[in-house]
C-alpha positions as a Markdown table, in Angstrom:
| # | Residue | x | y | z |
|---|---|---|---|---|
| 1 | Unk | 0.0 | 0.0 | 0.0 |
| 2 | Unk | 2.7 | 2.5 | 0.8 |
| 3 | Unk | 5.2 | 1.3 | -1.8 |
| 4 | Unk | 3.4 | 3.2 | -4.6 |
| 5 | Unk | 3.4 | 6.7 | -3.0 |
| 6 | Unk | 6.9 | 6.1 | -1.6 |
| 7 | Unk | 8.2 | 5.2 | -5.1 |
| 8 | Unk | 6.5 | 8.2 | -6.6 |
| 9 | Unk | 8.0 | 10.4 | -3.9 |
| 10 | Unk | 11.5 | 9.2 | -4.6 |
| 11 | Unk | 11.2 | 8.9 | -8.4 |
| 12 | Unk | 9.3 | 12.1 | -9.1 |
| 13 | Unk | 9.2 | 14.5 | -6.2 |
| 14 | Unk | 12.8 | 13.9 | -5.1 |
| 15 | Unk | 14.4 | 15.1 | -8.3 |
| 16 | Unk | 11.8 | 17.9 | -8.6 |
| 17 | Unk | 12.6 | 19.2 | -5.1 |
| 18 | Unk | 16.3 | 19.1 | -6.0 |
| 19 | Unk | 15.8 | 20.9 | -9.3 |
| 20 | Unk | 13.8 | 23.6 | -7.5 |
| 21 | Unk | 16.5 | 24.1 | -4.8 |
| 22 | Unk | 14.3 | 22.9 | -1.9 |
| 23 | Unk | 16.6 | 20.0 | -1.3 |
| 24 | Unk | 20.1 | 20.8 | -2.7 |
| 25 | Unk | 21.9 | 17.6 | -1.7 |
| 26 | Unk | 21.7 | 14.2 | -3.4 |
| 27 | Unk | 18.3 | 12.7 | -3.6 |
| 28 | Unk | 19.0 | 9.8 | -1.1 |
| 29 | Unk | 20.6 | 12.2 | 1.5 |
| 30 | Unk | 18.7 | 12.5 | 4.7 |
| 31 | Unk | 20.4 | 15.8 | 5.8 |
| 32 | Unk | 20.2 | 18.0 | 2.7 |
| 33 | Unk | 18.6 | 15.8 | 0.1 |
| 34 | Unk | 15.1 | 15.0 | -1.0 |
| 35 | Unk | 14.7 | 12.0 | 1.3 |
| 36 | Unk | 14.7 | 14.3 | 4.3 |
| 37 | Unk | 12.4 | 16.8 | 2.5 |
| 38 | Unk | 9.9 | 14.0 | 1.7 |
| 39 | Unk | 10.2 | 12.7 | 5.3 |
| 40 | Unk | 9.2 | 16.1 | 6.8 |
| 41 | Unk | 6.3 | 16.6 | 4.3 |
| 42 | Unk | 5.0 | 13.1 | 5.1 |
| 43 | Unk | 5.3 | 13.8 | 8.8 |
| 44 | Unk | 3.3 | 17.0 | 8.5 |
| 45 | Unk | 0.6 | 15.3 | 6.6 |
| 46 | Unk | 0.3 | 12.4 | 9.1 |
| 47 | Unk | 0.3 | 14.9 | 12.1 |
| 48 | Unk | -2.4 | 17.0 | 10.5 |
| 49 | Unk | -4.5 | 13.9 | 9.8 |
| 50 | Unk | -4.0 | 12.7 | 13.4 |
| 51 | Unk | -4.9 | 16.1 | 15.0 |
| 52 | Unk | -8.0 | 16.4 | 12.8 |
| 53 | Unk | -9.2 | 12.9 | 13.8 |
| 54 | Unk | -8.4 | 13.7 | 17.5 |
| 55 | Unk | -10.3 | 17.0 | 17.4 |
| 56 | Unk | -13.3 | 15.4 | 15.8 |
| 57 | Unk | -13.3 | 12.7 | 18.5 |
| 58 | Unk | -13.0 | 15.2 | 21.3 |
| 59 | Unk | -15.6 | 17.4 | 19.8 |
| 60 | Unk | -18.2 | 14.7 | 19.5 |
| 61 | Unk | -17.5 | 13.5 | 23.0 |
| 62 | Unk | -17.8 | 17.0 | 24.4 |
| 63 | Unk | -21.0 | 17.6 | 22.4 |
| 64 | Unk | -22.4 | 14.3 | 23.6 |
| 65 | Unk | -21.6 | 15.1 | 27.2 |
| 66 | Unk | -23.1 | 18.6 | 27.0 |
| 67 | Unk | -26.3 | 17.3 | 25.4 |
| 68 | Unk | -26.7 | 14.6 | 28.1 |
| 69 | Unk | -26.2 | 17.3 | 30.8 |
| 70 | Unk | -29.1 | 19.4 | 29.5 |
| 71 | Unk | -31.6 | 16.6 | 29.8 |
| 72 | Unk | -31.0 | 14.9 | 33.2 |
| 73 | Unk | -32.4 | 11.5 | 33.5 |
| 74 | Unk | -32.6 | 10.9 | 29.8 |
| 75 | Unk | -30.4 | 8.9 | 27.6 |
| 76 | Unk | -28.1 | 11.1 | 25.4 |
| 77 | Unk | -29.7 | 9.8 | 22.2 |
| 78 | Unk | -33.3 | 10.7 | 23.3 |
| 79 | Unk | -34.7 | 13.7 | 21.5 |
| 80 | Unk | -38.1 | 13.8 | 23.3 |
| 81 | Unk | -39.6 | 13.1 | 26.7 |
| 82 | Unk | -41.8 | 10.3 | 25.5 |
| 83 | Unk | -39.0 | 7.7 | 26.0 |
| 84 | Unk | -38.0 | 8.9 | 29.5 |
| 85 | Unk | -39.4 | 5.7 | 31.0 |
| 86 | Unk | -37.4 | 3.4 | 28.7 |
| 87 | Unk | -34.3 | 5.5 | 29.1 |
| 88 | Unk | -34.5 | 5.5 | 32.9 |
| 89 | Unk | -34.2 | 1.7 | 32.8 |
| 90 | Unk | -30.8 | 1.8 | 31.0 |
């Protein structure tokens, strides 16, 4: 699964980053080359994805906790008072 994007990164983006001057060293160099440049770009993408997922998880948990606080005695999924008897048995 990751072999395709990795190969594309080293085969296409590595030489492109070197030609643009973003990574002036050899393509396989981790200090000044495209390998290090691709590493930091990939790390930024993974970190952004993780933080987005975490913020959505925390946001839905907080929203669920706040909605259950507004209606004491009712289950968080209940939208009306007609099911208060069945929710009280949970």
